[in-house]
C-alpha positions as CSV (number, residue, x, y, z in Angstrom):
1,M,-77.0,-171.0,-77.6
2,E,-74.3,-167.9,-78.3
3,N,-75.3,-166.5,-74.9
4,D,-74.8,-170.0,-73.3
5,L,-72.3,-170.1,-70.0
6,M,-71.1,-173.1,-72.2
7,C,-70.7,-171.3,-75.5
8,D,-67.2,-171.9,-76.7
9,Y,-65.9,-168.5,-78.8
10,R,-63.9,-170.3,-80.8
11,Y,-67.2,-171.3,-82.5
12,V,-68.8,-168.3,-82.7
13,V,-66.0,-166.6,-84.5
14,L,-66.2,-169.4,-87.0
15,T,-69.6,-169.4,-88.2
16,R,-70.2,-165.4,-87.5
17,E,-67.2,-163.4,-88.4
18,R,-66.7,-164.7,-91.6
19,F,-69.4,-162.7,-92.2
20,R,-67.4,-159.0,-92.0
21,M,-64.5,-160.3,-94.1
22,R,-63.3,-160.0,-97.7
23,K,-64.0,-164.0,-99.8
24,S,-60.5,-165.2,-99.3
25,T,-60.8,-164.9,-95.8
26,R,-64.1,-166.0,-95.7
27,E,-63.1,-169.1,-97.7
28,I,-60.3,-170.3,-95.2
29,L,-63.0,-169.9,-92.4
30,D,-65.8,-172.3,-93.7
31,A,-63.0,-174.8,-94.2
32,A,-62.1,-174.6,-90.3
33,E,-65.6,-174.0,-89.5
34,K,-66.1,-177.6,-91.7
35,K,-63.3,-179.2,-89.9
36,W,-64.2,-178.4,-86.5
37,E,-67.8,-179.4,-86.9
38,N,-66.1,-182.4,-88.3
39,A,-63.9,-182.8,-85.0
40,N,-64.2,-185.9,-82.6
41,N,-62.2,-184.6,-79.7
42,I,-61.5,-180.9,-78.2
43,L,-58.0,-181.1,-78.5
44,E,-58.2,-181.2,-82.5
45,K,-60.8,-178.6,-82.5
46,T,-58.8,-176.5,-80.7
47,L,-56.0,-177.1,-83.0
48,I,-57.7,-176.3,-85.9
49,Y,-58.3,-172.8,-84.9
50,E,-54.9,-172.4,-83.4
51,L,-53.3,-173.6,-87.0
52,C,-55.8,-171.5,-88.8
53,P,-54.0,-168.3,-90.5
54,A,-57.4,-166.6,-90.7
55,C,-58.1,-166.7,-87.2
56,K,-56.9,-164.5,-84.1
57,D,-57.3,-164.1,-80.3
58,V,-60.9,-164.7,-79.9
59,E,-60.8,-161.5,-77.5
60,G,-60.1,-159.6,-80.5
61,Y,-63.6,-160.1,-82.6
62,K,-66.4,-157.4,-81.7
63,I,-68.9,-160.1,-81.9
64,V,-67.1,-162.1,-78.4
65,K,-67.1,-159.3,-76.9
66,D,-70.8,-158.1,-77.5
67,L,-72.1,-161.4,-76.5
68,A,-69.7,-161.2,-73.3
69,F,-70.0,-158.3,-72.0
70,C,-74.3,-157.9,-72.6
71,K,-74.5,-160.0,-69.4
72,Y,-73.0,-157.2,-66.8
73,N,-76.5,-155.6,-66.6
74,N,-75.3,-152.4,-69.1
75,K,-72.1,-151.4,-66.6
76,I,-69.7,-151.7,-69.3
77,T,-68.6,-148.2,-70.4
78,E,-66.6,-147.4,-73.2
79,K,-63.2,-147.6,-71.0
80,Y,-63.4,-151.3,-70.5
81,S,-63.1,-151.5,-74.7
82,D,-60.8,-154.4,-74.6
83,A,-61.1,-158.2,-73.4
84,D,-58.7,-160.6,-72.1
85,I,-59.0,-164.2,-71.2
86,M,-57.9,-164.6,-67.6
87,N,-56.3,-168.2,-68.3
88,G,-54.9,-169.1,-71.4
89,W,-54.8,-172.7,-72.7
90,W,-51.1,-172.6,-73.9
91,P,-49.1,-172.3,-70.6
92,I,-50.3,-174.9,-69.4
93,F,-50.7,-177.1,-72.5
94,K,-47.2,-176.0,-73.4
95,K,-45.7,-177.5,-69.7
96,I,-47.7,-180.7,-70.6
97,F,-46.1,-181.5,-73.5
98,K,-42.6,-179.6,-73.2
99,I,-43.4,-177.5,-76.0
100,E,-40.8,-174.1,-76.5
101,Y,-42.0,-173.3,-79.5
102,R,-45.6,-172.3,-80.5
103,I,-46.0,-172.5,-84.1
104,D,-42.2,-172.1,-85.0
105,K,-40.5,-174.7,-87.9
106,H,-37.0,-173.0,-87.6
107,K,-36.4,-174.0,-84.1
108,K,-36.5,-177.3,-81.9
109,S,-38.6,-178.5,-80.1
110,N,-39.5,-181.9,-78.3
111,V,-43.5,-182.0,-80.0
112,K,-44.3,-179.7,-82.8
113,I,-48.4,-178.4,-81.9
114,E,-48.9,-179.1,-86.2
115,D,-47.3,-183.1,-85.2
116,L,-50.6,-183.1,-82.1
117,Y,-53.1,-182.1,-84.8
118,E,-52.1,-184.9,-86.8
119,I,-52.5,-187.1,-84.1
120,S,-55.7,-185.9,-82.7
121,K,-57.6,-186.2,-86.5
122,G,-60.3,-188.8,-86.1
123,K,-59.9,-189.8,-82.2
124,K,-62.5,-190.0,-79.6
125,E,-61.2,-188.3,-76.6
126,D,-60.5,-191.5,-74.6
127,E,-58.5,-192.8,-78.0
128,L,-56.6,-190.2,-77.8
129,A,-55.9,-189.9,-74.1
130,S,-54.5,-193.2,-74.0
131,C,-52.7,-192.5,-77.2
132,L,-50.9,-189.3,-75.8
133,S,-50.0,-190.7,-72.8
134,K,-48.2,-193.6,-74.2
135,K,-46.5,-191.6,-76.4
136,H,-45.7,-188.3,-74.2
137,K,-45.0,-190.4,-70.9
138,I,-47.6,-188.2,-68.9
139,E,-50.7,-189.3,-67.1
140,K,-53.9,-190.2,-68.9
141,E,-56.1,-188.2,-66.2
142,I,-53.8,-184.7,-66.5
143,I,-54.7,-185.1,-70.1
144,K,-58.3,-185.9,-69.4
145,D,-58.1,-182.8,-67.2
146,L,-56.5,-180.6,-70.2
147,F,-59.2,-181.6,-72.0
148,A,-61.7,-180.6,-69.5
149,F,-60.0,-177.4,-69.7
150,L,-60.0,-176.8,-73.3
151,K,-63.6,-176.8,-73.5
152,V,-63.9,-173.8,-71.1
153,V,-60.9,-171.7,-71.8
154,Y,-63.0,-169.9,-74.3
155,T,-66.2,-169.8,-72.6
156,I,-67.1,-166.3,-70.9
157,G,-66.0,-167.3,-67.5
158,N,-62.6,-167.2,-68.4
159,I,-62.8,-163.7,-70.7
160,S,-63.1,-160.3,-68.7
161,P,-63.9,-156.7,-69.9
162,V,-60.4,-155.0,-69.6
163,P,-60.0,-151.0,-69.8
164,R,-57.9,-150.6,-72.8
165,G,-54.2,-151.6,-73.4
166,C,-54.9,-153.9,-69.7
167,N,-54.5,-157.2,-71.4
168,I,-51.4,-159.3,-71.0
169,R,-50.1,-162.2,-72.8
170,A,-47.8,-165.3,-72.8
171,S,-46.0,-166.3,-69.8
172,R,-48.3,-163.9,-68.0
173,D,-51.6,-165.5,-68.9
174,Q,-52.6,-166.7,-65.7
175,W,-55.6,-165.7,-63.6
176,E,-53.4,-164.7,-60.5
177,Y,-51.4,-162.6,-62.2
178,K,-53.8,-160.9,-63.3
179,V,-55.8,-160.4,-60.7
180,K,-52.7,-159.2,-58.8
181,N,-52.1,-156.5,-60.9
182,R,-55.4,-155.1,-62.5
183,I,-57.1,-155.3,-59.1
184,G,-56.8,-151.5,-59.3
185,C,-58.6,-150.9,-62.6
186,Y,-62.3,-151.7,-61.9
187,D,-63.5,-148.8,-60.5
188,E,-66.8,-149.3,-62.1
189,L,-67.0,-152.6,-62.1
190,S,-66.2,-154.2,-58.4
191,S,-64.1,-157.2,-58.3
192,E,-67.4,-159.4,-56.9
193,E,-69.1,-159.0,-59.7
194,L,-65.8,-159.6,-61.8
195,F,-65.3,-162.7,-59.4
196,L,-61.5,-162.1,-59.6
197,E,-60.7,-163.1,-56.2
198,D,-56.7,-161.7,-55.2
199,Y,-54.9,-165.0,-54.6
200,D,-51.4,-165.4,-53.3
201,I,-50.2,-168.2,-54.6
202,E,-46.4,-167.9,-55.1
203,N,-44.0,-170.4,-58.0
204,I,-46.9,-170.4,-59.7
205,F,-45.2,-171.7,-62.9
206,E,-44.1,-174.7,-61.0
207,E,-47.3,-175.5,-60.7
208,L,-49.1,-175.4,-64.7
209,D,-49.0,-179.3,-65.2
210,D,-50.1,-180.4,-61.9
211,K,-53.6,-182.0,-61.8
212,K,-55.3,-179.8,-59.1
213,Y,-53.9,-177.0,-60.8
214,I,-56.1,-177.5,-64.0
215,E,-59.0,-178.8,-61.9
216,D,-58.9,-175.6,-60.1
217,R,-59.3,-173.8,-63.2
218,I,-62.2,-175.0,-64.9
219,D,-63.8,-175.0,-61.1
220,R,-62.9,-171.1,-61.2
221,I,-64.2,-170.5,-64.7
222,I,-67.6,-172.4,-64.9
223,K,-68.6,-170.6,-61.1
224,R,-67.3,-167.2,-62.8
225,G,-69.0,-167.8,-65.7
226,Y,-72.7,-169.7,-63.6
227,R,-72.4,-166.1,-61.7
228,I,-72.2,-164.2,-64.9
229,C,-75.1,-165.2,-66.8
230,Y,-77.8,-165.7,-64.2
231,H,-76.5,-163.3,-61.0
232,Q,-76.8,-166.0,-58.5
233,R,-75.0,-166.7,-55.3
234,F,-74.3,-170.5,-55.1
235,G,-76.9,-172.2,-52.9
236,E,-77.0,-175.8,-52.6
237,E,-78.7,-176.6,-55.9
238,E,-76.3,-174.1,-57.6
239,L,-73.0,-176.1,-56.5
240,K,-74.6,-179.4,-57.7
241,E,-76.0,-178.0,-61.1
242,I,-71.8,-176.8,-61.4
243,E,-71.2,-180.2,-60.4
244,K,-72.9,-181.8,-63.1
245,I,-71.8,-178.9,-65.6
246,K,-68.0,-180.3,-64.3
247,K,-68.5,-183.9,-65.1
248,S,-70.4,-183.4,-68.4
249,L,-66.7,-182.0,-69.3
250,Y,-65.3,-185.7,-69.1
251,S,-67.8,-187.4,-71.4
């Protein structure tokens, strides 16, 4: 499962990384792991990880890089010692819920993620989608798309090897920006192998809360993950399998 294209690397961190840490930190991760395993929806799991003080960015952990990079047929060299998430969840999430700050109790915003975590606890995904749609006046279908995106955001299709210091954060945590500004970095790994097409999409931040935008992210991540895991181009049978995977994200 750890090398499967749908493996969520956050769970790998919670279950495996604690063995490298001191006792007090292990206890925090143990508690987060138990919460994760008892969670009923992907938003709850996402915020368990996000609010855990012992957790850092997934791509910063050696175990995650080792598991992801072994799929590149020994083409990863010491130069590519960093990893980066191609399309982060936070910019999209922030746009949908009109959140100005991530975790800052001294600043005011419409929604705090601590509050969303409390709302998400114990609910099945359909019930939670209805609740959030009504409370925040967001289309239920967009919330369901967000849940599907959260299920793939930390899978292998959304993580890329990068030269040290090349990982990008915050408002530029978007596929388009990274492709345009990184394509020249890969002298040993071709853009075809990394599946980093050069898209020319302007005003990208105006589209972050659009249903088609989120669906495009999901499609892109799963297809890239499929190619990395199985080293195959997409024929009719492969595309059918990918559609099954995408459909399963909504069940």
